C-alpha positions as CSV (number, residue, x, y, z in Angstrom):
1,F,0.7,23.8,4.6
2,L,2.9,26.1,7.0
3,S,0.9,25.2,10.2
4,Y,-1.0,22.9,12.2
5,S,-4.1,22.3,11.1
6,G,-6.0,21.7,14.9
7,K,-7.3,17.9,13.5
8,F,-5.4,14.8,14.2
9,A,-6.4,11.4,14.8
10,R,-4.5,8.5,16.2
11,A,-4.5,5.3,13.9
12,F,-2.9,1.9,14.8
13,P,-2.3,3.0,18.8
14,D,0.9,1.2,20.2
15,R,1.7,0.1,16.9
16,Y,4.8,0.1,14.5
17,M,4.7,0.9,11.1
18,E,6.4,2.6,8.3
19,A,5.9,3.7,4.8
20,P,2.4,4.1,4.7
21,A,0.6,4.4,1.6
22,I,-3.2,5.6,1.2
23,M,-6.1,5.7,-1.8
24,K,-9.1,6.9,-1.8
25,T,-11.6,5.1,-3.7
26,T,-14.2,7.3,-5.9
27,E,-17.0,6.1,-3.2
28,G,-15.0,7.5,-0.8
29,K,-13.4,4.7,1.4
30,Y,-10.0,5.0,2.2
31,Y,-7.3,2.3,1.7
32,F,-3.8,1.8,3.5
33,I,-0.7,-0.2,3.2
34,A,2.4,0.0,5.3
35,S,4.6,-2.8,6.6
36,D,6.3,-2.9,10.2
37,C,9.3,-1.5,11.4
38,T,12.2,-3.7,10.1
39,G,14.6,-1.5,8.9
40,W,16.0,-3.1,5.6
41,N,14.7,-6.6,6.0
42,P,11.3,-6.5,4.4
43,N,8.4,-8.0,6.1
44,A,4.3,-8.3,5.5
45,A,1.9,-5.8,4.2
46,R,-0.7,-4.9,6.5
47,S,-3.8,-2.9,5.1
48,A,-6.1,-1.0,6.7
49,T,-9.3,0.5,5.6
50,A,-11.9,3.6,6.3
51,D,-14.7,5.9,5.8
52,N,-13.1,8.6,6.7
53,I,-9.4,9.6,7.0
54,F,-9.5,9.9,10.7
55,G,-10.9,6.7,11.0
56,P,-11.2,4.4,12.5
57,W,-9.8,2.4,10.6
58,E,-10.0,-1.4,10.5
59,E,-7.3,-3.4,9.8
60,L,-7.6,-6.2,7.1
61,G,-4.6,-7.7,7.4
62,N,-1.7,-8.6,4.7
63,P,-3.1,-7.5,0.9
64,C,-0.3,-9.8,-0.7
65,V,-1.4,-13.3,-2.1
66,G,1.0,-16.0,-3.4
67,K,5.0,-16.5,-3.2
68,D,6.7,-14.2,-1.5
69,S,3.8,-12.6,-0.2
70,S,5.2,-12.6,3.6
71,L,8.4,-10.3,2.6
72,T,6.0,-8.2,0.4
73,F,7.1,-9.3,-2.9
74,H,11.0,-8.2,-1.1
75,S,9.8,-4.8,-0.9
76,Q,7.8,-1.8,1.1
77,S,5.3,0.5,0.6
78,T,6.3,4.1,-1.4
79,Y,3.2,5.5,-2.9
80,I,-0.5,4.2,-4.6
81,L,-0.6,5.8,-7.8
82,P,-4.2,6.3,-9.4
83,V,-4.9,5.6,-12.6
84,Q,-6.2,8.6,-14.6
85,G,-9.0,7.9,-16.9
86,K,-10.1,4.6,-15.3
87,R,-12.1,4.3,-12.3
88,N,-10.8,3.2,-8.7
89,A,-7.6,1.8,-11.0
90,F,-4.2,2.0,-8.6
91,I,-1.2,1.1,-9.0
92,F,1.3,-0.1,-5.8
93,M,4.6,1.0,-5.7
94,A,7.1,-0.7,-3.4
95,D,10.7,0.3,-3.0
96,R,12.9,-2.8,-3.2
97,W,16.3,-2.0,-1.0
98,T,19.6,-3.7,-1.7
99,P,21.6,-3.6,2.0
100,D,24.8,-4.8,-0.2
101,N,25.0,-1.9,-2.2
102,P,22.2,0.3,-1.3
103,I,22.9,2.5,-4.6
104,D,21.0,-0.5,-6.2
105,G,17.4,0.2,-4.9
106,R,14.7,-0.3,-7.3
107,Y,11.0,-0.6,-6.9
108,I,8.4,-3.0,-8.3
109,W,4.7,-1.6,-9.5
110,L,1.8,-3.8,-9.1
111,P,-2.1,-3.3,-10.2
112,V,-4.5,-2.8,-6.9
113,Q,-7.3,-5.4,-6.9
114,L,-10.5,-4.3,-4.5
115,I,-12.0,-7.6,-3.7
116,D,-14.9,-7.5,-1.3
117,D,-14.0,-4.4,0.2
118,K,-10.4,-5.4,0.8
119,I,-7.1,-4.6,-1.2
120,L,-5.4,-7.8,-3.0
121,L,-1.4,-7.3,-4.3
122,K,-0.6,-10.3,-6.5
123,W,2.5,-10.6,-8.3
124,E,2.7,-10.3,-11.5
125,D,5.9,-10.7,-13.6
126,K,4.5,-8.6,-16.8
127,W,1.4,-6.5,-16.9
128,D,-0.1,-3.4,-18.7
129,L,-3.0,-1.0,-17.7
130,S,-5.4,-3.0,-20.0
131,V,-5.9,-5.1,-16.5
132,F,-8.3,-2.5,-15.5
133,N,-10.4,-2.7,-18.6
134,L,-12.9,-5.0,-16.6
């Protein structure tokens, strides 16, 4: 990580995105979640998939469903954590900013569902790792 590798790909040209989070399934498929650039204001998440990290990437739309899905549940993607010991089990982690009190930033963690080669994020007030025991 000390110099440029010589390889790069330009994904989503002419688009503005921030807060990228990427995951890779055991089958080698990549999934991407990011958001629009709206500063402190939450917006609808974006998702995409590719068979290779360099693309081409196919956009899949907002992976969130349900109440407040158009605001990514009042958050912005940070990281997608693989669940150790579980096949294709991932946790979506996101920041929840409070502009009036920035020190009070919080996080949300939600289970990632993969359905028909798309990411699905559904709000859960409570959940545990048993959701991955399917």
